C-alpha positions in Angstrom: 2.8 -14.5 -11.8 5.4 -11.8 -13.5 2.4 -9.3 -13.8 1.4 -9.9 -10.2 5.6 -9.4 -9.5 5.7 -6.2 -11.7 2.6 -4.6 -9.6 4.0 -5.4 -6.1 7.7 -3.5 -7.3 5.7 -0.7 -8.4 3.6 -0.7 -5.2 7.0 -0.8 -3.2 8.5 1.7 -5.2 5.5 4.0 -5.0 5.2 3.5 -1.4 9.2 4.0 -0.7 9.9 7.0 -2.8 7.0 9.2 -1.5 6.9 12.1 0.4 4.2 10.8 2.8 4.5 7.3 4.5 0.3 6.6 3.9 -1.9 7.1 1.1 -4.9 6.0 -0.3 -5.5 3.3 -2.7 -6.6 5.7 -5.4 -3.2 7.4 -4.7 -1.6 4.0 -5.0 -3.2 3.1 -7.8 -2.1 6.5 -10.0 1.2 5.8 -8.8 1.5 2.1 -10.1 -0.4 3.4 -13.3 2.7 5.3 -14.0 4.7 2.5 -14.1 2.4 -0.2 -15.7 -0.2 1.8 -17.6 -2.7 -1.0 -18.1 -3.3 -2.1 -14.6 -6.7 -2.3 -13.5 -7.7 -1.2 -9.8 -8.7 -5.2 -8.9 -5.4 -6.0 -9.9 -3.9 -3.8 -7.9 -6.2 -4.2 -5.1 -5.3 -8.3 -5.0 -1.5 -7.6 -4.6 -2.1 -4.7 -2.3 -4.1 -7.3 -0.2 -1.5 -9.9 -0.6 1.2 -7.6 0.9 -0.7 -6.8 3.6 -1.5 -10.3 4.6 2.0 -10.7 4.4 2.9 -7.9 6.4 5.0 -6.3 3.7 2.1 -3.2 4.0 -0.4 -2.2 6.8 -3.5 -0.9 7.1 -4.3 2.2 8.8 -8.2 2.9 9.3 -9.2 6.5 10.5 -12.5 5.4 10.9 -13.7 7.1 7.8 -11.0 5.9 5.5 -8.2 3.0 5.2 -4.7 4.2 4.4 -1.8 1.8 3.1 1.6 2.1 4.1 5.0 0.4 3.6 5.7 -1.4 7.7 8.0 0.1 9.2 7.5 3.4 7.3 6.2 6.4 9.3 4.0 5.9 12.3 2.3 2.4 12.3 -0.7 0.6 14.5 1.4 -0.3 17.0 3.2 3.1 17.2 -0.1 5.3 17.5 -1.3 3.4 20.2 -4.6 1.6 18.2 -3.2 -1.7 18.7 -4.7 -1.5 22.4 -3.0 -2.4 25.5 
């Protein structure tokens, strides 16, 4: 469990310190690997997916690609008008 928590913290650090509020998975993986060099893509994907389920992070789909972001940082799905209504 400790490793997942380390990856989770590395994701939060990357997402909160970056200049951009939304980012691609490959960029997030690169950021995590700076802290945890042996982190695998499947490990990071699993933790990121859990964070989306817990609503710590959110996904933003542009149609052709999907980006991640910390919930409440930058333009969210609700604010962009994509939530319907």
